[in-house]
C-alpha positions in Angstrom: 83.7 103.1 68.8 85.9 100.1 68.9 88.8 100.5 71.4 92.1 99.5 69.8 95.8 100.0 70.8 96.0 102.6 68.1 93.0 104.5 69.2 94.2 104.5 72.8 97.6 105.6 71.9 96.2 108.5 69.9 94.3 109.6 73.0 97.3 109.2 75.2 99.4 111.6 73.1 96.6 114.1 72.6 97.1 117.7 73.7 93.7 117.6 75.3 93.7 116.6 79.0 90.3 114.9 78.8 91.5 112.7 75.9 94.6 111.7 77.8 92.6 110.7 80.9 90.1 108.9 78.8 93.0 107.1 77.1 94.4 105.9 80.5 90.9 104.6 81.4 90.6 102.7 78.1 93.8 100.9 78.8 91.7 98.6 81.0 89.9 97.3 77.9 93.2 96.2 76.2 95.3 93.0 76.7 97.5 93.6 79.8 100.7 93.1 77.8 99.8 95.8 75.3 98.4 98.1 78.1 101.6 97.8 80.0 103.6 99.0 77.0 101.2 101.9 76.4 100.9 103.0 80.0 104.5 104.1 79.9 103.2 107.1 77.9 100.9 108.6 80.5 103.3 107.6 83.3 105.4 110.5 82.1 102.6 113.0 81.5 103.1 116.6 82.6 99.7 116.6 84.3 99.5 115.0 87.8 96.0 113.8 87.2 97.1 111.7 84.3 100.2 110.4 86.0 98.1 109.5 89.1 95.6 107.5 86.9 98.4 105.8 85.2 100.5 105.0 88.2 97.4 103.6 90.0 97.0 101.0 87.2 100.5 99.7 87.7 99.3 97.7 90.8 97.9 95.2 88.3 99.6 95.9 85.0 103.1 95.8 86.7 102.8 92.0 86.9 103.7 92.0 83.1 107.3 93.0 84.1 108.1 93.4 87.7 111.6 94.8 87.1 110.3 97.7 84.9 107.4 98.1 87.3 109.8 98.5 90.2 111.8 101.1 88.3 108.7 103.1 87.4 107.1 103.0 90.7 110.3 103.6 92.6 110.9 106.7 90.5 107.6 108.2 91.2 107.8 107.4 94.9 111.0 109.2 95.3 110.7 111.9 92.7 107.2 112.8 91.7 106.3 116.4 92.9 102.7 115.4 93.7 102.0 113.6 97.0 99.0 111.6 95.6 101.1 110.3 92.8 103.8 109.3 95.3 101.1 107.6 97.4 99.8 105.6 94.4 103.3 104.5 93.7 103.7 103.2 97.2 100.4 101.4 96.8 101.6 99.8 93.6 104.9 98.6 95.2 102.9 97.0 98.0 100.3 95.4 95.7 103.1 93.9 93.6 104.9 92.7 96.8 108.2 94.2 95.6 110.4 93.5 98.6 113.3 95.3 97.0 111.3 98.5 97.3 111.5 98.5 101.1 114.6 100.7 101.4 112.9 103.4 99.1 109.7 103.2 101.1 111.5 103.5 104.5 113.5 106.5 103.2 110.4 108.3 102.1 108.5 107.4 105.2 111.3 108.9 107.4 111.6 112.2 105.4 108.0 113.0 104.5 105.6 115.0 106.6 102.6 114.1 104.4 100.2 111.8 106.2 98.7 110.4 103.0 102.1 109.2 101.8 102.9 107.8 105.2 99.6 105.9 105.2 100.3 104.3 101.8 103.8 103.4 102.8 102.6 101.7 106.1 100.1 99.6 104.0 102.7 98.8 101.5 105.3 97.5 103.8 102.7 95.2 105.4 101.7 94.0 101.9 105.2 93.1 100.9 105.8 91.2 104.2 109.3 92.5 104.6 110.6 91.4 108.1 112.8 94.6 108.2 109.5 96.6 108.3 108.9 95.9 112.0 110.7 99.0 113.3 108.9 101.2 110.8 105.5 99.9 111.8 106.4 100.2 115.5 107.1 103.8 114.8 103.9 104.2 112.8 101.9 102.9 115.9 103.0 106.0 117.7 101.8 108.4 115.0 99.3 111.0 116.1 97.2 110.2 113.1 94.8 107.4 114.0 94.4 106.2 110.4 98.1 105.6 110.2 97.9 103.8 113.6 95.1 101.6 112.4 96.8 100.6 109.2 100.0 99.8 111.1 98.0 97.4 113.3 96.8 95.6 110.3 100.3 95.6 108.7 101.8 94.2 111.8 99.3 91.2 111.6 100.4 90.7 108.0 104.0 90.8 108.9 103.6 87.9 111.4 106.3 89.0 113.8 105.3 88.1 117.4 107.2 91.1 118.8 104.1 93.0 117.6 101.8 91.5 120.3 103.0 93.6 123.3 102.8 96.7 121.1 99.0 95.9 120.4 98.1 95.6 124.0 97.3 99.3 124.5 95.0 99.2 121.5 92.8 96.3 122.9 90.9 98.8 125.0 90.9 101.7 122.4 87.7 103.7 122.4 87.2 103.2 118.7 85.7 99.8 117.9 87.2 99.9 114.4 90.7 100.0 115.9 89.8 97.1 118.2 88.5 95.2 115.2 91.8 95.6 113.5 93.6 94.5 116.6 91.5 91.3 116.8 92.3 90.6 113.1 96.0 91.1 113.7 96.0 89.0 116.8 94.2 86.2 115.0 96.8 86.2 112.2 99.7 86.3 114.7 98.5 83.5 116.9 100.3 82.1 119.9 99.4 82.1 123.6 99.9 85.8 124.2 97.6 86.6 121.3 95.0 84.1 122.5 95.0 85.7 126.0 94.2 89.1 124.4 91.6 87.6 122.0 89.7 86.2 124.9 89.4 89.7 126.3 88.2 91.0 122.8 85.7 88.1 122.5 83.8 89.9 125.3 83.8 93.1 123.4 80.5 95.1 123.4 80.6 95.5 119.7 79.5 92.2 118.1 81.7 92.4 115.0 84.7 92.8 117.2 83.7 89.9 119.4 83.1 87.6 116.5 86.4 88.4 114.8 88.2 87.7 118.1 86.6 84.2 118.1 87.9 83.4 114.6 90.4 80.4 114.4 93.8 81.7 115.4 96.5 81.6 112.8 93.9 81.9 110.0 
């Protein structure tokens, strides 16, 4: 069957959950401008699975209209009753590099106890490269969840603030090689003499992939 805007719209407004989920998936087959208009139907769906599927696509479709995308994603970040939908909204805000979303992201980070949502917010503020995110990422480094710590390390590298280097020192000798690998990546991005000193230590790491990353051109 040929997929058309009309056929997709019919699926999106169906009373059948499977139809609506299929309709969201078929949005990928349409022109982005048309898909962006139609996705605003499932974005408001009463079923969280449909909303999640729709919100997740905003990371790419949102480029059609960043102002509307911000309004939609910010609304779901702040108000959606489902954590996975909130997390998808945070992912979208980060992917679209919407700096004006930082205050909302910070507010939710400081009020939620949900680790999945915190994880998405940490990744998002790194992605938007908002300088004010430094304090949030410094806080995330102290989180007891190692996944949040690891993503915060990467986000600090993306942020490019050299105040991050002393914060990364304790992680240079972390027992988890994947953490050390992220530290090496971050230090390579940050650059500078302090970073180079730590990278020389990581270049001797027993795990080859960590050592090789530490030998990458600084500032790359």
